C-alpha positions in Angstrom: 0.0 -0.6 -0.1 1.1 3.8 -1.2 1.9 6.1 2.1 -0.6 9.2 1.9 0.8 12.7 2.6 -0.3 12.0 6.1 2.0 9.0 6.7 5.3 11.1 5.2 7.6 13.1 6.5 10.5 15.2 4.2 14.3 15.2 5.4 17.0 16.9 3.1 19.9 13.9 1.9 20.2 10.6 1.3 18.4 7.5 2.5 20.5 6.9 6.2 21.5 10.6 6.4 21.1 11.8 10.3 18.2 13.7 8.8 16.0 10.4 8.4 17.5 9.1 11.4 15.8 12.2 13.4 12.3 11.6 11.2 12.7 7.7 12.6 12.8 8.8 16.2 10.3 11.4 16.0 7.5 9.7 13.5 8.5 6.2 13.9 5.3 5.1 11.9 5.8 7.7 8.9 7.6 7.2 5.7 10.5 9.2 5.4 11.1 11.0 2.1 14.2 11.9 1.2 14.5 15.5 -1.1 17.7 17.3 -2.6 17.4 20.5 -0.7 16.0 22.4 2.4 13.8 24.1 -0.5 12.4 21.1 -1.8 11.9 19.4 1.9 9.7 22.6 2.3 7.9 22.7 -1.2 7.1 18.9 -0.7 4.7 19.4 2.7 3.1 22.7 1.2 2.1 20.8 -1.9 1.0 18.2 -0.1 3.2 15.0 -0.8 4.0 14.8 2.8 2.7 15.8 6.2 5.7 17.5 8.0 9.4 18.5 7.2 12.4 17.3 9.2 14.7 20.5 9.0 18.3 20.8 11.3 18.5 24.2 12.9 21.6 23.8 15.1 24.8 21.9 15.7 26.1 21.5 19.3 29.6 21.5 17.4 29.2 23.8 14.5 26.6 26.0 15.3 23.7 27.3 13.3 22.7 25.2 10.2 23.6 27.9 7.2 20.1 29.4 5.5 17.9 27.8 7.6 16.6 30.9 9.9 16.0 32.7 6.2 13.9 29.7 4.9 12.1 29.1 8.3 9.8 32.4 8.0 9.4 32.0 4.3 8.6 28.5 4.3 4.7 29.0 5.1 5.3 26.3 7.7 5.3 26.0 11.5 7.5 24.3 13.8 5.1 21.3 15.4 7.5 19.6 17.2 11.8 19.8 18.2 14.1 16.5 18.0 17.3 16.2 18.8 19.9 13.7 17.2 23.1 12.6 19.0 25.5 12.2 16.0 27.2 8.9 16.6 30.1 8.0 13.7 30.2 4.4 12.7 32.9 3.4 10.2 31.5 0.8 7.6 32.7 -1.4 5.1 32.1 -3.8 2.3 30.4 -7.0 3.7 33.0 -9.2 4.6 36.0 -6.1 5.3 38.0 -6.2 8.7 38.9 -3.1 9.8 42.7 -3.5 9.3 41.8 -3.7 5.6 40.5 -0.2 5.6 42.7 2.6 4.0 40.5 5.0 3.1 37.3 6.4 4.4 34.6 8.8 2.6 32.6 11.3 4.8 30.9 14.4 4.7 33.6 17.3 5.7 32.1 17.5 9.2 32.5 14.2 10.2 36.3 13.7 9.4 37.7 16.4 11.9 34.9 14.9 14.2 37.0 11.3 13.8 40.3 12.3 13.2 41.9 10.8 16.6 40.4 7.5 15.6 41.3 7.9 11.8 45.2 8.8 13.0 45.3 5.9 15.2 44.8 3.6 12.6 46.7 5.0 9.7 42.9 5.8 7.6 42.9 8.4 5.2 39.9 10.7 5.5 38.4 11.7 1.9 35.5 14.3 1.7 32.5 13.3 0.0 28.6 15.4 -0.7 27.0 13.4 1.5 27.9 10.8 4.1 24.9 8.8 3.5 25.3 9.0 -0.7 29.0 8.0 -0.1 27.6 4.7 1.8 25.4 3.8 -1.4 28.4 4.5 -3.5 30.7 2.0 -1.5 27.8 -0.5 -1.8 27.0 0.0 -5.5 30.9 0.5 -6.7 32.5 -2.2 -4.5 35.8 -0.5 -3.7 38.2 -2.8 -1.8 39.9 -1.1 0.9 37.7 1.9 1.4 35.1 2.5 4.2 32.7 5.5 4.9 32.1 7.3 8.0 28.0 7.7 8.4 24.7 6.5 10.6 24.6 2.8 11.3 21.3 3.4 10.0 23.1 3.9 6.4 24.8 0.8 6.9 21.8 -0.8 7.3 20.3 0.3 4.4 23.0 -0.4 1.9 23.8 -3.4 3.4 27.4 -2.7 4.7 29.7 -4.2 7.5 30.1 -1.7 10.9 33.5 -2.2 12.0 33.7 0.2 14.4 31.3 2.3 16.0 30.9 5.6 18.1 34.4 6.9 17.2 33.5 10.4 17.4 36.5 12.0 19.5 34.1 13.6 21.7 30.7 12.5 22.8 28.7 15.9 23.1 28.1 16.5 19.3 24.5 17.2 18.8 21.9 18.3 16.2 18.4 19.7 16.9 16.1 19.5 14.0 12.7 21.1 13.7 9.9 18.9 12.8 7.1 21.7 10.6 3.7 21.1 8.9 1.2 23.4 7.8 -0.9 24.3 10.3 0.4 25.9 13.8 -1.4 24.0 17.2 -1.5 26.3 20.0 -3.7 23.2 22.0 -0.9 21.4 23.3 0.7 21.3 26.6 3.9 19.1 27.1 4.6 17.6 30.2 8.1 19.0 30.4 6.9 23.1 29.1 6.6 24.7 26.2 8.5 26.3 23.7 7.9 29.7 21.5 9.9 30.4 18.3 9.4 33.9 16.9 11.3 36.3 14.5 11.3 40.0 14.8 13.0 43.1 13.6 13.6 46.1 15.8 12.4 49.5 15.1 14.9 52.4 14.0 15.0 54.1 17.2 18.2 53.8 19.9 18.4 51.1 22.3 15.9 49.4 20.4 16.6 45.6 21.1 17.8 46.3 24.7 14.4 47.9 25.6 12.6 44.8 23.6 14.5 42.1 25.4 13.7 43.9 28.8 10.2 43.0 28.7 11.2 39.1 29.0 13.5 39.5 32.0 10.8 41.8 33.7 8.0 38.6 33.4 10.5 36.1 34.3 10.7 34.9 30.7 13.9 32.7 29.6 15.2 33.2 26.4 16.9 30.2 25.3 18.4 31.4 22.1 18.9 35.1 20.3 20.5 35.1 17.1 20.2 38.0 14.0 20.7 37.9 10.7 20.3 40.5 7.7 17.4 40.4 5.5 18.4 40.1 1.6 21.6 41.1 2.3 20.8 44.9 3.6 23.5 45.8 6.5 20.7 47.8 7.9 17.9 45.6 8.1 18.5 42.7 11.1 15.9 40.2 11.8 16.6 38.1 15.0 15.5 34.8 15.5 14.3 33.7 19.3 13.7 30.5 21.3 11.8 31.3 24.8 10.4 28.5 27.2 6.8 29.1 27.4 3.5 29.7 25.6 2.0 32.6 24.1 -1.0 32.1 26.6 0.7 32.6 29.7 0.8 35.5 31.4 4.0 36.3 31.6 4.8 35.4 27.9 1.8 37.4 26.8 3.6 40.4 28.8 6.5 40.2 27.6 5.3 39.7 23.6 3.4 43.0 24.1 6.1 44.6 25.6 8.2 43.3 22.3 5.5 44.4 20.3 6.0 48.0 21.1 9.5 48.2 20.1 9.1 45.8 16.7 8.4 46.6 13.2 7.6 43.2 12.8 7.2 39.9 14.8 5.8 36.3 13.4 5.4 33.2 15.5 6.9 30.4 13.8 5.7 27.6 16.4 4.4 26.6 19.7 5.6 23.3 20.6 6.2 20.5 23.4 10.0 21.1 25.1 11.7 18.0 24.4 13.4 15.8 27.2 16.7 16.1 25.3 16.8 19.5 25.8 
């Protein structure tokens, strides 16, 4: 039976990517649909081919995912959940291969420095690839002896490769935060661990506007967990801010803080109200 759009979640990358893993963790009963670009992921939901989009927003090692803050307000979608994926790196090879046989590995550029210690210890050379899951697919198809891939264990499972070493990253904290996005915002939910509200805003062109806009959150006891700035359309004078706060817009203290924010801004747009994840 073919899955309907209500049973699908779209992600960017090849099957076996860490975004694919995020889909399986967050919506295990849904079919994960691979897309080439973030824009394709968004389009897949907007035109009804999928119910949700899974988009990476930040990584604990590398920070903000490029261009994602620009895409979110323009997407026409709303955040309905957040998901955290611990980036566990596995070294995989062709069936029957052993670790001592591997002299070269391919992986996305960001994975190579994270496993530099392991590769140096075993005398393995790292070569950058456009996509780690794609490199796993290529290895399975081209069957290159002596070569391996660094990717998720899910990639090894999908492409029939043997995992030769697990958790080879030098540091055990690398985590990517994803946002699950849909066509409608749900303001009715209340999470067991509290709620998160994400919004973007532009301050008015008056002295100390940002300082004054932020004051309402401090005086009303609202915890702001993220505040980042980015340019709008390459304009140095038009700065937009992206923010995450603890709480729901209908909470009394959040309502007061948002009212004060509105006074000092020219534009405020809520991107989502969603339960805080237990791994936050």
